[in-house]
C-alpha positions as CSV (number, residue, x, y, z in Angstrom):
1,M,-19.2,-24.6,-17.7
2,H,-17.7,-27.6,-15.9
3,F,-14.2,-27.8,-14.4
4,T,-12.3,-29.5,-11.7
5,C,-9.4,-28.0,-9.8
6,N,-7.5,-27.8,-6.4
7,R,-9.8,-26.4,-3.8
8,E,-7.1,-24.6,-1.8
9,T,-5.8,-22.8,-4.9
10,L,-9.3,-21.8,-6.0
11,Q,-10.1,-20.5,-2.5
12,K,-6.9,-18.5,-2.3
13,Y,-7.6,-16.5,-5.4
14,I,-11.4,-16.2,-4.9
15,S,-10.6,-14.7,-1.5
16,Q,-8.2,-12.2,-3.0
17,A,-10.6,-11.3,-5.7
18,E,-13.5,-10.9,-3.3
19,R,-11.5,-8.2,-1.4
20,V,-11.7,-6.1,-4.6
21,T,-15.4,-6.4,-5.1
22,G,-17.7,-3.4,-4.5
23,K,-20.4,-3.2,-1.9
24,H,-23.0,-1.4,-4.1
25,L,-26.6,-2.0,-3.0
26,S,-27.8,-0.7,-6.4
27,L,-25.4,-2.9,-8.3
28,P,-25.2,-6.2,-6.5
29,I,-23.3,-7.7,-9.4
30,L,-20.3,-5.7,-8.3
31,G,-20.1,-7.7,-5.1
32,S,-19.6,-10.8,-7.2
33,V,-16.7,-12.6,-9.0
34,L,-16.7,-13.9,-12.6
35,L,-15.6,-17.4,-13.2
36,A,-14.8,-18.3,-16.8
37,T,-12.8,-21.1,-18.5
38,N,-10.2,-20.6,-21.2
39,N,-8.4,-23.6,-22.6
40,K,-6.8,-25.2,-19.6
41,M,-7.2,-22.3,-17.2
42,V,-10.0,-20.9,-15.0
43,I,-10.2,-17.1,-15.0
44,I,-11.3,-15.3,-11.8
45,R,-12.2,-11.7,-12.3
46,A,-13.5,-9.0,-9.9
47,T,-13.9,-5.2,-10.0
48,N,-15.4,-2.3,-8.1
49,L,-15.1,0.0,-11.0
50,E,-12.1,1.7,-9.3
51,V,-9.8,-1.3,-9.7
52,G,-10.1,-4.6,-11.4
53,V,-8.2,-7.9,-10.9
54,E,-8.0,-11.1,-12.9
55,F,-6.3,-14.4,-11.9
56,Q,-5.7,-17.5,-13.9
57,I,-5.3,-20.9,-12.3
58,P,-4.8,-24.3,-13.9
59,A,-7.8,-26.7,-14.0
60,E,-9.2,-29.7,-15.8
61,I,-11.7,-28.1,-18.2
62,K,-14.6,-30.4,-19.2
63,T,-17.0,-27.8,-20.6
64,E,-16.2,-24.2,-21.5
65,G,-18.4,-21.4,-20.0
66,S,-18.8,-18.7,-17.4
67,I,-20.9,-17.6,-14.4
68,V,-20.9,-14.7,-11.9
69,L,-21.2,-15.7,-8.2
70,P,-21.5,-13.7,-5.0
71,G,-17.9,-13.2,-3.9
72,A,-18.2,-13.3,-0.1
73,L,-20.5,-16.3,-0.2
74,L,-18.2,-18.3,-2.6
75,A,-15.1,-17.4,-0.6
76,N,-16.7,-18.4,2.7
77,T,-18.1,-21.6,1.2
78,L,-14.7,-22.7,-0.1
79,G,-13.1,-21.8,3.2
80,S,-15.6,-24.0,5.1
81,I,-14.6,-27.2,3.5
82,P,-10.9,-27.3,4.3
83,D,-10.7,-31.1,4.3
84,E,-11.6,-31.3,0.6
85,K,-8.6,-31.4,-1.8
86,E,-10.3,-31.4,-5.2
87,I,-13.4,-29.6,-6.1
88,S,-15.7,-29.6,-9.2
89,L,-17.9,-26.7,-10.4
90,I,-20.7,-27.0,-12.9
91,A,-22.6,-23.9,-14.0
92,S,-25.9,-23.9,-15.9
93,N,-28.8,-21.5,-16.2
94,G,-27.4,-19.1,-13.6
95,V,-26.8,-21.8,-10.9
96,C,-23.4,-23.2,-9.9
97,K,-23.2,-26.7,-8.5
98,I,-20.1,-27.3,-6.3
99,T,-19.3,-30.9,-5.6
100,T,-16.5,-32.7,-3.6
101,K,-16.2,-36.2,-2.4
102,K,-18.5,-35.5,0.6
103,K,-20.4,-32.4,-0.2
104,T,-22.8,-30.9,-2.8
105,L,-23.8,-27.2,-2.8
106,N,-25.8,-25.0,-5.2
107,I,-25.1,-21.3,-5.4
108,K,-27.4,-18.9,-7.4
109,G,-25.4,-16.5,-9.5
110,F,-25.8,-13.9,-12.3
111,L,-25.5,-14.1,-16.0
112,P,-22.0,-13.0,-17.1
113,D,-23.4,-10.6,-19.8
114,D,-24.0,-7.9,-17.1
115,F,-20.6,-8.2,-15.5
116,P,-18.4,-5.0,-16.0
117,T,-15.4,-5.3,-18.3
118,I,-11.9,-4.7,-16.9
119,P,-9.8,-2.3,-19.0
120,I,-6.9,-4.1,-20.7
121,I,-3.8,-1.9,-21.3
122,H,-1.8,-3.1,-24.3
123,N,0.4,0.0,-24.9
124,G,1.8,2.7,-22.7
125,E,4.8,3.8,-20.8
126,G,6.0,1.6,-18.0
127,F,8.7,-0.5,-16.4
128,I,9.4,-4.0,-15.2
129,M,10.1,-4.4,-11.5
130,S,10.1,-7.2,-9.0
131,S,7.0,-7.4,-6.9
132,A,9.2,-7.1,-3.8
133,K,10.8,-3.8,-4.9
134,F,7.5,-2.3,-5.8
135,I,5.9,-3.4,-2.5
136,Q,8.9,-1.9,-0.6
137,G,8.5,1.4,-2.4
138,V,4.8,1.7,-1.6
139,K,5.0,0.5,2.0
140,S,7.8,3.0,2.6
141,V,5.6,6.0,1.9
142,V,1.9,5.1,2.1
143,M,1.6,6.0,5.8
144,S,2.1,9.7,4.7
145,A,-0.8,9.8,2.3
146,A,-3.7,11.9,3.3
147,I,-7.0,10.4,4.4
148,S,-9.5,13.1,3.5
149,D,-10.8,13.1,-0.1
150,I,-10.9,16.9,-0.3
151,K,-7.6,16.8,-2.3
152,P,-7.5,13.6,-4.4
153,E,-3.9,14.3,-5.4
154,I,-2.6,13.9,-1.9
155,V,-4.9,10.9,-1.0
156,S,-2.6,9.1,-3.3
157,I,0.9,7.8,-4.1
158,Y,3.0,9.7,-6.7
159,L,5.4,7.7,-8.9
160,Y,7.9,9.3,-11.2
161,Q,11.3,8.6,-12.8
162,N,14.5,10.3,-11.9
163,G,17.4,8.9,-13.9
164,D,17.7,5.2,-13.1
165,S,15.4,5.4,-10.1
166,L,11.7,5.1,-9.6
167,I,10.6,7.6,-6.9
168,F,7.6,6.9,-4.6
169,V,6.1,9.9,-2.8
170,A,3.3,10.5,-0.4
171,T,2.3,13.6,1.7
172,D,-0.7,14.8,3.7
173,S,0.7,18.3,3.9
174,F,1.9,17.7,7.5
175,R,4.4,15.0,6.7
176,L,6.1,13.6,3.6
177,A,7.8,10.4,2.7
178,E,10.0,9.8,-0.4
179,K,11.6,6.4,-1.4
180,K,14.0,5.9,-4.3
181,I,14.2,2.5,-5.8
182,K,17.0,1.8,-8.3
183,Q,15.5,0.3,-11.4
184,Q,16.8,0.1,-14.9
185,G,14.5,0.4,-18.0
186,V,12.0,2.8,-16.5
187,T,10.3,5.0,-19.2
188,L,8.0,7.5,-17.6
189,S,7.9,10.9,-19.3
190,Q,5.4,12.1,-16.7
191,G,4.6,11.0,-13.2
192,V,1.5,9.0,-12.3
193,I,-0.8,9.6,-9.3
194,I,-2.5,6.5,-7.9
195,P,-5.2,6.6,-5.3
196,A,-3.8,5.2,-2.0
197,K,-6.6,2.8,-1.4
198,N,-6.1,1.4,-4.9
199,I,-2.4,0.9,-4.6
200,I,-2.9,-0.7,-1.2
201,E,-5.1,-3.3,-3.0
202,M,-2.4,-3.7,-5.7
203,V,0.3,-4.3,-3.0
204,R,-2.0,-6.9,-1.3
205,I,-2.4,-8.7,-4.6
206,L,1.3,-8.5,-5.4
207,E,2.3,-10.0,-2.1
208,S,1.2,-13.4,-3.3
209,E,3.1,-13.0,-6.6
210,S,6.9,-13.5,-6.9
211,G,9.2,-12.5,-9.7
212,D,9.0,-9.6,-12.1
213,I,5.8,-7.6,-12.7
214,N,5.2,-5.6,-15.9
215,F,3.7,-2.2,-15.2
216,L,2.0,-0.2,-18.0
217,I,0.6,3.4,-17.6
218,T,-1.7,5.4,-19.7
219,K,-3.4,8.8,-19.1
220,N,-6.3,7.1,-17.2
221,Q,-5.0,3.7,-16.0
222,I,-2.1,1.8,-14.5
223,S,-1.9,-2.0,-14.9
224,C,0.4,-4.7,-13.5
225,T,0.8,-8.1,-15.1
226,G,2.4,-11.1,-13.5
227,K,2.6,-14.8,-14.2
228,S,-1.0,-15.5,-13.1
229,L,-2.5,-12.1,-12.5
230,Y,-3.6,-8.9,-14.1
231,F,-4.5,-5.8,-12.0
232,T,-5.7,-2.4,-13.1
233,S,-6.5,0.9,-11.4
234,R,-7.6,4.3,-12.4
235,V,-5.2,7.1,-11.9
236,I,-5.8,10.7,-10.7
237,Q,-5.9,13.4,-13.3
238,G,-4.1,16.3,-11.6
239,I,-0.8,17.8,-10.7
240,Y,1.1,16.6,-7.7
241,P,2.4,19.2,-5.3
242,D,6.0,20.4,-6.0
243,Y,7.2,18.8,-2.8
244,E,10.9,19.2,-3.6
245,Q,10.8,22.9,-2.9
246,I,10.0,22.2,0.8
247,L,12.8,19.7,1.3
248,P,15.5,21.6,3.3
249,K,18.8,22.0,1.5
250,A,20.8,22.5,4.7
251,H,20.3,22.2,8.5
252,T,21.4,24.0,11.6
253,T,21.2,21.0,14.0
254,E,21.8,17.3,13.6
255,I,21.5,14.3,15.9
256,T,22.4,10.7,15.2
257,L,21.0,8.0,17.5
258,L,20.1,4.3,17.7
259,K,16.7,3.6,16.1
260,E,15.9,1.2,18.9
261,D,16.5,3.9,21.5
262,L,14.2,6.3,19.7
263,V,11.5,3.6,19.2
264,N,11.5,2.7,22.9
265,N,11.3,6.2,24.1
266,L,8.5,7.1,21.6
267,K,6.5,4.1,22.8
268,L,6.8,5.4,26.4
269,S,5.8,8.8,25.3
270,T,2.5,7.5,23.8
271,F,1.2,6.8,27.4
272,F,1.6,10.5,28.4
273,S,1.1,12.4,25.2
274,D,-2.0,14.7,24.6
275,K,-4.6,14.4,21.9
276,F,-2.2,15.9,19.4
277,N,0.4,13.2,20.1
278,K,2.8,16.0,21.1
279,V,6.4,15.2,22.0
280,T,9.0,17.8,22.6
281,L,12.7,17.3,21.7
282,T,15.2,19.5,23.6
283,I,18.6,19.4,22.0
284,N,21.7,21.2,23.1
285,P,24.9,20.0,21.4
286,Q,27.2,22.2,23.6
287,K,25.8,20.6,26.8
288,K,25.4,17.2,25.1
289,I,21.7,17.1,26.0
290,C,19.1,15.2,24.0
291,I,15.7,14.9,25.8
292,I,12.3,13.6,24.7
293,S,9.5,14.8,26.9
294,T,5.7,14.6,26.9
295,K,3.0,16.0,29.1
296,N,-0.7,15.4,29.5
297,I,-2.4,17.3,32.3
298,E,-4.9,14.4,32.8
299,V,-2.3,11.6,32.9
300,G,1.1,12.9,33.8
301,E,4.4,13.6,32.1
302,T,7.7,11.9,31.2
303,E,11.2,13.0,30.3
304,S,13.9,10.8,28.8
305,N,17.5,11.5,28.2
306,I,18.8,9.7,25.0
307,D,22.4,9.0,24.0
308,A,23.1,10.7,20.7
309,M,25.8,12.4,18.6
310,L,24.9,16.1,18.5
311,T,26.1,18.9,16.3
312,G,24.9,22.4,15.6
313,D,22.7,24.9,17.4
314,P,20.5,24.3,20.4
315,V,16.8,23.7,19.5
316,E,13.6,22.9,21.2
317,I,10.8,21.6,19.0
318,S,7.5,19.9,19.3
319,L,6.5,17.1,16.9
320,N,3.7,14.7,16.3
321,G,5.0,11.6,18.0
322,K,2.9,9.3,15.9
323,H,4.3,10.8,12.7
324,L,7.8,10.4,14.1
325,F,7.2,6.8,15.1
326,D,5.6,5.8,11.8
327,C,8.7,6.3,9.7
328,L,11.0,4.2,11.9
329,S,9.5,0.9,10.8
330,V,10.6,1.5,7.2
331,I,14.1,2.7,8.0
332,E,16.4,-0.3,7.6
333,K,19.5,1.1,9.2
334,D,20.2,0.6,13.0
335,S,20.9,4.4,13.4
336,V,18.8,7.4,12.3
337,V,19.8,10.9,11.5
338,I,17.5,13.7,12.4
339,Q,18.1,17.2,11.0
340,F,16.6,20.5,12.2
341,N,16.4,24.1,11.0
342,G,15.0,25.7,14.1
343,A,11.8,25.3,16.1
344,D,9.4,26.3,13.3
345,K,10.8,24.5,10.3
346,P,10.3,21.0,9.0
347,V,12.4,18.1,10.4
348,V,14.1,15.6,8.1
349,I,14.8,12.0,9.1
350,R,16.9,9.4,7.3
351,G,18.7,6.2,8.0
352,L,22.4,6.7,8.7
353,G,24.2,6.6,5.4
354,D,21.0,5.9,3.4
355,N,19.7,8.6,1.1
356,S,17.1,6.3,-0.6
357,F,14.5,7.2,2.0
358,T,13.6,10.7,3.2
359,Y,11.0,11.6,5.7
360,L,9.8,15.1,6.6
361,T,7.5,16.1,9.4
362,M,6.2,19.5,10.3
363,P,6.5,20.9,13.8
364,L,3.5,21.4,16.0
365,T,2.7,25.0,16.7
366,R,-0.1,24.4,19.3
């Protein structure tokens, strides 16, 4: 194999592929990337057996071939010669020779025969969506996915179709986020559950890709294809919790306030909250009182009065301040609406006039 290409472009995609590689001591080849030539393109491929990615970049191909090289070493090497514009790679007998105008390096690699294949999906249900829309959907809910692997279904993002919308959902049983993205042409007869760590990698890859992405889904895999990339991930075989049954259909108390006011007061509360991030909201519409308070016996306490529009019954409720704070970064509106159903029921948060995003958090009972 012998090709010449732009060093910066090669480094960019090698670095992205290297992030996908696995760190398996028993299978060192999983920590590597495959370089192969195909007509006028160089193919860069990596996998950790959970996800796989393939990029194609233009190059001047002089001799066809392929080689597998240690991902981190190759990425670091290319990043250490930033003054070089053009780079040439020659692979022979498991060794890759890298040459520029000023430098020559040799990297020992692996034979490509032992490199795992990446599943290619040709048929399945799916949709075409801009990378920006898909990224928005994932980033709106991913903070609510569980961390523990005890229940794989909730250490994941759930995607399903509802009419002309694609719905993104994540929950860890203590909070839940749902984002609706309008999208024509979605054909999903069943929802798909994607491991959160895998879809985070997918988003990271898609952030460098503009335009429409073609998503295909089968029983075992989901893939996305763009102009120069192909990404695939396994999906979870299971049933996602019937989360809609816990979404309140009505409320007894509602407050509307500026998002910036809530953000500033929650930031202050973090200095005084306890190990459970407990913040207490005291709301009395009749007396026009809306107070956020925190207390830590080792640090001190704080109490803030917030200007808000208040309706309904008085309520005092304790919430996880971090959970409350996390959702505000994805609410695009300047004002937020918070709805309550008493001190022991879930709280619902939305942007004012925006029903595309719903966030639910459970009260603290400690």
